[in-house]
N, C-alpha and C positions, 0 to 999 in steps of 0.2 A: 077652401078653409084648411087651416093647418091642423097638425095633430093636437089633441087635447093634452096640455101639459100636466093636467091633474090625473090623467088616466093611469091606473096601476095594473100590473098583471097579477097572476096567482101568487107570485113571490112578493107582492106589494111594491115592486120596483117601478118607478116612474120613467117616462122618456128621458128626463134630465139625468137620472142615474145611469141609464144605458149610454147616453151621450158621453158622460164622464168616463164610464168603464171602457168605451171604445176610443177614448182619448181624442175626441173630435171637438176641439175648442170652438170652431165655427158653429157647430150644432148646439153647443151649450149656450153660446151667445144668442142664437136664434130662438131657442126655447125660452130663455129668460126674457129677452126683449122687453115687451110691455107687460110681461107676467112676473117681473121680479118681485116676488112676495114671499114672506117668511114661510107660508104654508106650502110653497113649492120647494124652496131651497132646503128647508129643514124637514121635509117629509121623510118618514122612516119606512124601511122595508120590513120583511118578516124577521130579520135579524136585528132590527133596531138601528140599522145603519143609514146615514144620510149621504147625499151626493158629495159633501165635503169629506166624509169619511173615506169614500172610495177614491176620491182625488188624492188624498193623503197617502193611501196605500199604494196606488198605482204610479206615483211619481209624476203626475201631470201638473207641473209647476205653473204653466200658463193658466190652466183651468182653476187651479187653487186660487190664483190671484183674482180671477173673474168672480168666483164664488164669495171671496172675502171682501171684494170691493163694494158690494151692495150694502154692507153693514147690517144686513137683515138676518144673516145666518148666525146661529149660535155655535161658535167653534168648540164649545165645551160639551156639546151633546154626546153622551155615551151611548153605545149600542147595548144589546141585551147582556153583554158581558161587562158593561160599563167601560169599554175601551173608547177613548176619545180619538179624534183625528190625529192629535199630536203623538199619541202612543204608536199609531200605525206608521206615521212618518219617521219616527225615531227608530223603529225596528227595521223598516224596509228601504228607506231612501237616503237622500244626500243631505249634506249640510245646508244647502240652499233651501230645501224643502222645510227642514226643521226650523231654520232661521225665519222663514216667511211666517210660519205659524207662531213661533215662540216670541220673536222680537217685533216683527212688523205689525202683526195683528194686535199683540199685547192685550188680548181680551180673554185669555184663557188661564185656567189653573194648571201651571206647569208641573204640579206635584200630584195631580189626580191619580187615583188608583183604579185598576180594573177589578173585577170580582175576585181575582186571585191575589189581590193586594199588590200588584206589580205597577210601579210608577213608570212614566216615560223614560226617566233616566235609566232604570233597570232594563227596559225594553231596548234601549240603545246599545246596551252591553251585549245583547243577543241579536245583533243585526243580521238580517237575511236579505237575499235578493231572489226575485223570481227566476226560475230556470226555463228552458225552452219548452218543457212539457207541462208548465203551469204549476209545478211544485216549487218549493223554496229551498235554497241552499245557504249554508252559513257564509257570511261575508268575511273575507280575509284581509281586506284593505285596512291595515292598522291606522294609517294616517287619517283617513276619512272618519273612521270610528272615533279616534282620539279627538278630532276636532269637534265632533258632535257632543261627546261627553263633556269636553271642556266648555262648550257653549252652554250646556245646562248648568254646569257648576258656576260659570262666570255670572250668570244672571242672579244668583243668590236666591232663586225662587224654588229651589229644590232642597229637600232634607237629604243630605248625603248619607245619613245612617238609617233612612227609612227601611222598614222591613215588609216583606210580603207575607202571605198567609202561612208560609213555612218558616218564617223567622229569618229569611235570607236578606241580607243587606246587598246594596250594589257591589260592595267589595267582595262578599262571599260569591256572588254570581260571577264576577270577573275572575276570581281565583278558580272557580269550578270550571269555567270555560277556557282557562289558561291564557287569559289576555294580559300578558306581562305589562305592556305599556299602559293599559287601563288601570291595572293594580297600582302601578307607580304613580299615575296621575291622581287617583283617589287618595293615596297616601299623602301626596303633596298638598292636597286640599284639606287634610286633617281629619280623615274618616277614622272611626273608632275600630281598631283591629281586634278588640276583645269581645265584641258582641257574639253571642252564641245563637245558632238557629234553633228550631224546635227540637232538633235531635241532639242538641248539646255541643255541636261542632262550631269552632271558630274558623275564621279564614285560614289561619295557619294549619288547623286540622285538615281542612280540605286540600291545602297545598301539599301536605304530607301524604294524603290519600292519593293524590294525583302523581306524586313523586316528581314534581317539578322543582328542581333545585334552585333555579333562578328566582322563582317566586318565593320559595321558602326563605331564601336569604334576604329578600326584600322585607319580609314580614318579621324577621327576627331582630 
């Protein structure tokens, strides 16, 4: 007899979740097999995360496709912080991962917000990648990030001026992190430069605070 696909450990993680986290597509297929049911695929652990959520964070494109192909998983399920798989893919991985969730599945809210009020578009502006010690580092590849942000904007399914719980728009976040090309892209798509965050600062105020002359000139 095989492993019980419903059996969860003390963290409420199932064998399917561990197969996803170990990036073993063959094991995912094996576990799903004749057990492809919503209560397996959409089972949540102690953090409220699903197998799809872990697949989106860890960049397992093949596994992402397997989980989405059954049409039984809910791609919009948020975890305990209300973060969806799309928000993890936007923050940590590649254009292909985001496109698979955003375009090919076409079953999710592209503008969903986590408990901090941050949308997937804003998470994409703060992209990170896992380092060898298991922590995360800021991603510097401007071209990849630019493509992901443009993908979100091109769908027309995102509010370009959405604010988080601190009143920060995607533009303010891009300015704060000194992402010149993202700032330029957001301006091209008509974002509002006059919005103030909860502290009364506009994007220009943050650019001046950073002392980034290139971004200051863009905003003037």
